[in-house]
C-alpha positions in Angstrom: -143.2 -134.6 97.6 -145.2 -132.8 100.2 -142.5 -130.9 102.1 -142.5 -127.1 101.9 -139.6 -124.8 102.2 -138.3 -121.3 102.4 -135.0 -119.4 102.4 -133.7 -117.3 105.3 -131.9 -114.3 103.8 -130.4 -111.1 105.0 -128.5 -108.0 103.6 -125.1 -109.2 104.9 -123.3 -111.6 107.1 -123.7 -110.7 110.8 -127.4 -109.8 110.5 -128.4 -112.6 112.8 -129.9 -115.0 110.3 -128.0 -118.0 111.8 -129.5 -117.4 115.2 -132.9 -116.9 113.8 -132.6 -120.0 111.6 -131.4 -122.3 114.5 -134.1 -121.0 116.9 -136.8 -121.2 114.2 -135.8 -124.8 113.4 -136.1 -125.9 117.0 -139.3 -123.9 117.6 -141.0 -125.6 114.6 -139.7 -129.0 115.7 -141.3 -128.4 119.1 -144.6 -128.0 117.3 -144.3 -131.6 116.1 -143.1 -130.8 112.6 -140.4 -132.8 110.8 -138.1 -129.9 110.0 -134.8 -130.0 108.2 -132.1 -127.3 107.7 -130.0 -126.5 104.6 -127.3 -124.0 103.9 -126.5 -122.3 100.6 -122.8 -122.1 99.7 -119.7 -123.8 101.2 -120.3 -123.7 104.9 -119.3 -126.7 107.1 -120.4 -125.3 110.4 -124.0 -124.2 110.1 -125.3 -127.6 108.9 -124.0 -129.0 112.2 -126.2 -126.5 114.2 -129.1 -127.3 111.9 -128.8 -131.0 112.7 -128.5 -130.3 116.4 -131.6 -128.2 116.3 -133.7 -130.6 114.2 -132.3 -134.1 114.7 -132.1 -134.5 110.9 -128.8 -134.1 108.9 -128.1 -130.8 107.3 -127.0 -130.3 103.8 -125.1 -127.8 101.6 -126.9 -126.6 98.4 -124.3 -124.8 96.3 -125.4 -123.4 93.0 -121.8 -122.7 91.9 -120.0 -125.8 92.9 -122.8 -128.3 92.1 -124.2 -128.9 88.6 -127.9 -128.1 88.2 -128.7 -131.8 87.9 -126.8 -132.6 91.2 -128.4 -129.6 92.9 -131.9 -130.9 91.8 -131.1 -134.3 93.1 -129.9 -133.0 96.5 -132.9 -130.7 96.8 -135.2 -133.7 96.2 -133.3 -135.7 98.8 -133.5 -132.9 101.3 -137.3 -132.5 101.0 -137.8 -136.2 101.4 -138.8 -137.2 105.0 -139.4 -133.6 106.1 -142.5 -131.5 106.3 -140.7 -128.1 106.4 -137.2 -127.2 105.0 -135.5 -124.0 106.1 -132.5 -123.1 103.9 -130.2 -120.5 105.3 -128.4 -118.2 102.9 -124.7 -117.6 103.1 -123.6 -113.9 103.4 -126.3 -111.6 101.9 -129.2 -113.2 100.0 -127.9 -112.0 96.6 -124.1 -112.4 97.3 -122.3 -114.7 95.0 -119.8 -114.5 92.2 -120.1 -113.5 88.5 -120.4 -117.0 87.0 -123.5 -117.0 85.0 -127.2 -116.8 85.8 -128.2 -119.3 88.4 -124.6 -120.4 89.1 -123.4 -117.6 91.4 -123.5 -119.6 94.7 -126.0 -117.1 96.2 -129.0 -118.2 98.2 -131.1 -116.2 95.8 -130.2 -118.8 93.1 -132.1 -121.5 95.1 -135.1 -119.2 95.7 -135.3 -118.5 91.9 -134.7 -122.0 90.6 -137.1 -123.8 93.0 -139.7 -121.0 93.5 -139.0 -120.9 97.3 -140.1 -117.7 99.1 -137.5 -115.8 101.1 -137.9 -114.6 104.7 -135.7 -111.5 105.1 -133.9 -110.9 108.4 -133.1 -107.2 108.9 -130.8 -106.0 111.6 -132.7 -102.8 112.4 -130.3 -101.5 115.0 -129.5 -97.8 114.4 -132.4 -97.3 111.9 -136.2 -97.2 111.7 -138.0 -96.1 108.5 -134.8 -96.8 106.5 -135.5 -100.5 107.1 -138.4 -100.2 104.6 -136.1 -98.9 101.9 -133.8 -101.9 102.4 -136.7 -104.2 102.3 -138.2 -102.6 99.2 -134.8 -103.0 97.4 -134.8 -106.7 98.2 -138.5 -107.1 97.1 -137.8 -105.5 93.7 -134.2 -106.4 92.9 -134.9 -109.7 91.2 -138.5 -110.5 90.1 -137.7 -114.3 90.3 -137.0 -114.0 94.0 -140.1 -113.4 96.1 -139.7 -111.8 99.6 -142.6 -113.3 101.6 -142.0 -111.5 104.8 -139.6 -109.7 107.1 -138.2 -110.4 110.6 -136.8 -107.4 112.5 -133.7 -108.4 114.4 -132.0 -106.5 117.3 -135.0 -104.3 117.8 -134.5 -101.8 120.7 -138.0 -101.1 122.0 -141.7 -101.3 121.3 -141.6 -97.9 119.6 -138.7 -99.0 117.5 -140.6 -102.1 116.4 -143.7 -100.0 115.6 -141.8 -97.5 113.5 -140.0 -100.2 111.4 -143.0 -102.4 111.1 -145.3 -99.6 109.9 -142.9 -98.4 107.3 -142.2 -101.9 105.9 -145.9 -103.0 105.9 -146.7 -99.7 104.1 -144.8 -101.1 101.1 -146.7 -104.3 101.1 -144.4 -106.7 103.0 -145.6 -108.4 106.2 -143.5 -108.2 109.3 -143.8 -111.6 111.0 -141.9 -110.8 114.2 -139.3 -108.7 115.9 -136.4 -110.2 117.9 -135.1 -107.9 120.6 -131.4 -107.1 121.2 -130.0 -109.9 123.2 -126.3 -110.5 123.7 -127.0 -114.0 125.0 -128.1 -115.0 121.5 -124.6 -114.6 120.1 -122.9 -117.7 118.8 -119.3 -118.2 119.9 -116.8 -117.6 117.1 -113.1 -118.1 116.2 -110.9 -117.5 113.1 -112.8 -119.7 110.7 -116.3 -118.6 111.9 -118.5 -120.1 114.5 -117.4 -122.7 117.0 -118.8 -125.9 115.8 -122.0 -127.4 117.3 -120.1 -130.5 118.5 -117.8 -128.3 120.5 -120.4 -126.1 122.1 -120.4 -127.2 125.7 -124.2 -126.6 126.3 -125.5 -126.9 122.8 -129.0 -128.2 123.7 -129.6 -125.5 126.3 -128.3 -122.8 124.0 -130.6 -123.9 121.1 -133.5 -124.1 123.5 -132.9 -120.5 124.5 -132.9 -119.5 120.9 -136.2 -121.4 120.3 -137.7 -119.7 123.4 -136.9 -116.3 121.9 -138.3 -117.2 118.5 -141.5 -118.6 120.0 -142.1 -115.3 121.8 -140.9 -113.0 119.0 -142.1 -114.6 115.8 -145.4 -115.6 114.3 -144.5 -119.3 113.8 -147.8 -120.2 112.2 -147.6 -117.4 109.7 -144.0 -118.3 108.8 -144.8 -122.0 108.4 -147.7 -121.0 106.1 -145.3 -119.0 103.9 -143.3 -122.1 103.0 -143.9 -123.5 99.5 -143.3 -126.8 97.8 -140.1 -126.6 95.6 -140.6 -126.5 91.8 -138.1 -129.1 90.6 -137.0 -128.6 87.0 -136.2 -132.3 86.8 -135.3 -135.4 88.8 -131.6 -134.6 88.8 -128.8 -137.1 89.2 -125.8 -137.7 91.4 -123.2 -138.3 88.7 -121.2 -135.2 89.8 -120.8 -136.4 93.4 -117.3 -137.1 94.7 -117.1 -140.9 94.7 -116.1 -142.8 97.8 -112.3 -143.2 97.9 -112.6 -146.8 99.1 -115.0 -149.5 100.4 -113.9 -148.9 104.0 -112.8 -145.3 104.6 -110.7 -144.4 107.7 -111.9 -140.9 108.5 -110.0 -138.7 111.1 -112.7 -137.2 113.3 -112.2 -135.1 116.4 -111.7 -131.5 117.4 -108.7 -131.2 115.0 -110.4 -132.9 112.0 -114.1 -132.2 111.5 -114.8 -130.4 108.2 -116.6 -133.0 106.1 -119.5 -131.8 103.8 -122.6 -133.7 104.9 -123.6 -134.5 101.3 -120.2 -136.1 100.6 -120.3 -138.4 103.6 -124.0 -139.3 102.9 -123.1 -140.2 99.3 -120.3 -142.4 100.3 -122.5 -144.3 102.6 -125.3 -144.6 100.1 -122.8 -145.8 97.5 -122.0 -148.7 99.8 -118.9 -147.5 101.5 -118.3 -147.7 105.3 -116.8 -144.8 107.2 -114.6 -145.9 110.0 -113.7 -142.9 112.3 -110.6 -142.5 114.3 -109.2 -139.8 116.5 -105.6 -138.5 116.0 -105.9 -136.4 119.2 -106.6 -139.7 121.1 -103.5 -141.1 119.4 -105.4 -143.4 117.2 -104.6 -144.4 113.7 -106.5 -145.7 110.7 -107.9 -149.2 111.1 -105.9 -151.9 109.4 -108.9 -153.3 107.5 -109.6 -149.9 105.8 -108.5 -149.4 102.2 -108.2 -145.6 102.2 -107.6 -142.8 104.7 -109.1 -139.3 104.7 -107.8 -136.4 106.8 -110.4 -133.7 106.6 -110.1 -130.0 107.4 -110.5 -128.7 110.9 -108.2 -126.9 113.4 -104.9 -128.8 113.7 -103.2 -125.4 114.2 -104.9 -125.3 117.7 -103.7 -128.8 118.6 -100.3 -129.0 116.9 -98.4 -130.0 120.0 -100.7 -132.9 120.8 -100.6 -134.1 117.2 -96.8 -134.0 117.2 -96.8 -136.1 120.4 -99.3 -138.7 119.0 -96.7 -141.4 118.2 -99.2 -144.2 117.6 -101.2 -142.0 115.2 -98.0 -141.1 113.3 -96.6 -144.6 113.1 -99.9 -146.2 111.9 -100.7 -143.6 109.3 -97.2 -143.7 107.9 -97.4 -147.5 107.6 -100.9 -147.3 106.1 -99.6 -144.9 103.4 -97.1 -147.5 102.1 -99.9 -149.6 100.6 -103.1 -147.5 100.5 -104.1 -144.0 99.6 -104.1 -141.2 102.1 -105.6 -137.8 101.3 -105.7 -134.6 103.3 -107.8 -131.5 102.8 -106.9 -128.1 104.3 -106.1 -129.0 107.9 -105.4 -132.6 106.9 -103.0 -131.3 104.2 -101.2 -129.3 106.9 -100.7 -132.4 109.0 -99.4 -134.4 106.1 -96.5 -132.0 105.7 -93.2 -131.9 107.4 -94.0 -129.3 110.1 -96.7 -126.9 111.3 -95.9 -123.5 112.9 -98.5 -122.6 115.5 -99.8 -119.1 116.4 -97.0 -118.6 118.9 -94.3 -119.4 116.3 -93.4 -122.8 117.7 -92.6 -125.4 115.0 -94.1 -128.8 115.5 -93.1 -131.9 113.4 -96.0 -133.4 111.5 -96.3 -136.7 109.5 -93.7 -135.8 106.8 -95.6 -137.8 104.2 -95.4 -134.6 102.1 -92.6 -132.1 102.1 -94.2 -128.8 102.7 -94.3 -126.7 105.9 -97.3 -124.5 106.9 -97.6 -121.7 109.3 -100.5 -120.3 111.4 -98.3 -117.6 112.9 -97.6 -115.9 109.5 -101.3 -115.7 108.5 -102.8 -114.9 105.2 -106.6 -115.3 104.6 -107.4 -117.4 101.6 -111.2 -117.5 100.8 -113.1 -118.4 97.7 -114.4 -120.9 95.2 -111.9 -123.0 93.4 -111.8 -125.1 90.2 -109.1 -127.7 90.5 -107.8 -129.6 87.4 -106.2 -132.7 88.9 -102.6 -133.5 87.7 -102.7 -137.0 89.0 -105.1 -139.7 90.2 -106.1 -139.2 93.8 -109.1 -140.0 96.1 -111.1 -137.0 94.8 -110.8 -137.9 91.2 -108.7 -138.9 88.2 -106.0 -137.0 86.4 -107.5 -134.4 84.0 -110.8 -134.1 85.9 -112.0 -130.8 87.2 -113.3 -130.7 90.7 -115.2 -127.7 92.1 -114.7 -126.7 95.7 -113.6 -124.0 98.1 -110.8 -122.7 100.2 -111.0 -120.9 103.5 -108.0 -120.8 105.7 -105.5 -118.5 107.4 -102.5 -120.8 107.4 -100.0 -120.5 104.6 -97.3 -122.6 103.1 -93.9 -121.2 104.1 -91.8 -124.0 102.5 -93.4 -125.7 99.5 -91.1 -128.8 99.5 -90.3 -130.7 96.3 -93.4 -132.8 95.8 -95.3 -132.8 92.5 -98.4 -130.5 92.6 -101.8 -132.2 93.0 -103.8 -129.7 90.9 -103.8 -126.6 88.9 -106.4 -124.3 90.4 -108.4 -121.4 89.3 -110.9 -119.2 91.1 -114.6 -119.3 90.7 -114.5 -117.2 87.5 -111.8 -119.3 85.9 -108.8 -117.0 86.7 -105.7 -119.1 87.1 -104.2 -119.2 90.6 -101.5 -121.8 89.9 -100.4 -125.2 91.2 -101.8 -126.4 94.5 -101.1 -129.2 97.0 -98.8 -132.1 96.7 -98.6 -135.8 95.8 -96.0 -138.4 96.7 -96.7 -142.0 96.1 -100.1 -142.8 97.5 -100.3 -139.6 99.6 -102.1 -136.5 98.3 -103.2 -133.3 99.8 -104.3 -129.7 99.2 -105.8 -126.7 101.0 -108.8 -127.1 98.5 -112.0 -128.7 99.8 -113.8 -130.8 97.2 -117.5 -130.3 96.9 -118.4 -131.9 93.6 -117.1 -132.8 90.2 -117.3 -129.9 87.7 
């Protein structure tokens, strides 16, 4: 393995590390490097931007949801076929849950386990010398995590850059660039985070603008030289991956259904399964020659009227469910239910394959890691197995229906939350997104 890597970290979400990461990925690619992006934690959206910037598939590397052996195997895969890997931390670099050393889900777990240096992105708006105190805290907080350099973000002037840089370099950390305040660098957002790369109307031009900024603001040669080869504890294995739910998997894929973890889809293909996409918003149903159907998460609450009017989609998936398994995650689970209430309070009939009703008008944020003990066989595992994953949604169940629960779930620390999802015949669904077997 000759690829080198580093972690992009920050003190908090909103520091600008995603914009820096995307622009840096494209800028390094322009230099002729085979560069790949990765994301710590359970984020669907950023890997899509990483792939758009590099031309290589992104990946999630989650130290809580993935066993150490699986994480090692995925890190090895990620570094194959690339020269430089840039892994973007979720939230703040050290932010995770109290679940044991190295299993917190924080980006710092990756830095410590694999000996990867971290590049710290500091939003220095509203401060100067204080930035050095923040940087020093990061540099000394965990001796197993090495801060290799600092990028100043949202800098206001040359004087501002000089004051911050002098203070930070006085404590022994190099400043490898300063990105000026620029509202044009903001990524569009909505209720579950960033608008996805596939929906950005001018994604190439936008990424090129970010790369232009990084080329002028950062010392790319110095940053590339900071990257180090990962120190893999072992070869790892893929035994904890979610197995393919069939040989030919009908996968709903459009603006309403788009949240599929890259590592899951890749594993299905490498295990010999074929993924056959279809678009419910285009009134398409699962192909007849498929042997399972998967409705992933996404934004069905924004397209409820179109889905309710998609008669061919409804008829074909109902017929499919009589003889073959159908599974829905999060948004897919909402569509499997009897009805979906949109943001305006209008109730739209859904597939009715499960009996629950969900609402986006009566919102309640659900966010966090989940451990799901399956109560019945389903496409994500067998009864009695524990699956690790994540919930992030604002919709809520307003009528649970009478179906059997799919799983008993607990949070990331093991605290019980209760029954989740539903199962009826060959149809199963839950708000829980599966990442790996526990």
